[in-house]
N, C-alpha and C positions, 0 to 999 in steps of 0.2 A: 581437624585443623581446616580453616577456611582457605579458599584460594587467595593468593595475593592480588593486590591491585595490578592491573595490566593495561597496556595500551595496544589497541589493534590498529596497525598502520593501514593506510589506504590501500596499499599493495597487497595486504593480507585478506581483504574481503573476498568472498567466494560467491559465485553465481548460485542463486537459490530460488526455490519456490516459483518456477516459471508460470506465467500467465501470458497468453498472446498479447502483444502490443505494449509490453512494459518489460523492463530489465531490472530485476531485484538482485542486490548483493547483500549477503549476510556478514555482519561483523562477528556476532556470537549468538549462540542459542543455549539457554539454560532451561531447567525444567519448567519454570513459569515466566521466562522472559526471553523475547527474541528482539534483536536490534540489527538494523541495517539501513539500506537506502534503496530508493527506486528512481530510475530515470525513465521518463516517458518522452519519446521523440515528437517533434512537431507533427501535428495531424494524426497522431496515433490514437487508436481507441482500443482499450484492453478488452479481454474476454470478461464475462461475468464471473464473479467469485465471491467467497466470503472467507472469514478467518476463524471459523469454528468458534470455540468458546473464548477466544482471545478478544480483549478490548484493544483497539489499535489507535495509536496516536501518531500523527504525521506532522512534521515541521517542514514547511515549504522553504527551501533554500533559494531556489531560483525558478523563474518561469511561472506558468499557470498550470494548475492541476484541477481539472473539472471532474466532479463526481456525480454520477447518476446512481439511483438506488431503487430497488424493487418497491412497488407500491406508490410511486410518485412519477408524474410526468415532468417534474422540475429537475433542475440540476443546480449544483453549487460550485462556484469557482473559488479556488484558494490561490493566493499569490505569495510571493516572497515575504516572509515574516509572519504568515498566518499559521495557526495550528489547526488541525482537523482531528475530530474524534469520530471513529467508526465503531459503533457498538458491536458486541459479539453477535455472530450469526447474520449480520446485515448483508444481504446479497447486493452487490454494487459493481460498478466498473468505473475506471478512470479514463480520461482522455486528455489531450493537450491541444487546445484550439489555437495556440500561438505559433509564432514562427521560430521560436527557440526551444531547445529541450527544457523540460522541467526536472528538477532534482528535489527529492523529499527525503528526509531522515525519518525512519520508522522505529517505533518501539511498540511491541505487542506484549501484553501481560495476560496470563491465564493458563498457559500450559496446553492449549489445544493444538490442533494441526495448524501450522502456520498459514497455509493457503489451500482452499478447496475450490477448484474450478467447477463451475456448474453450467448447465444449459441456460440460454437466455430466458428471463421470466416471460410469462404470457403478457401480451399487450393488453392494456385496458380497452374494453369495447364499450362504446356508448349505447 
């Protein structure tokens, strides 16, 4: 028998998968799906991490979420209404360059470790 449809209330979210500089809350975790949210405070810069074999999708509800990723000197900014795709094993970090907290809803599919914190990548040298 499959599990019934359910609603996870905001007050039922639990702190999960800590990475310095951001606060994740998990709504639920199944063998191949993780869902929750992340808040990044103004001026915060997260630690470097990846999400193992999980493909990650974020929907930005409010604020600005800046993403940097290994192998590039560039960054991408996502704002309210934007979706972000982070491929599996992509080493990255998030920050918030704005004056307001950012809130993003996360869905990860793949069944890997939800978050793997890593050392900063080597800087590119000219």
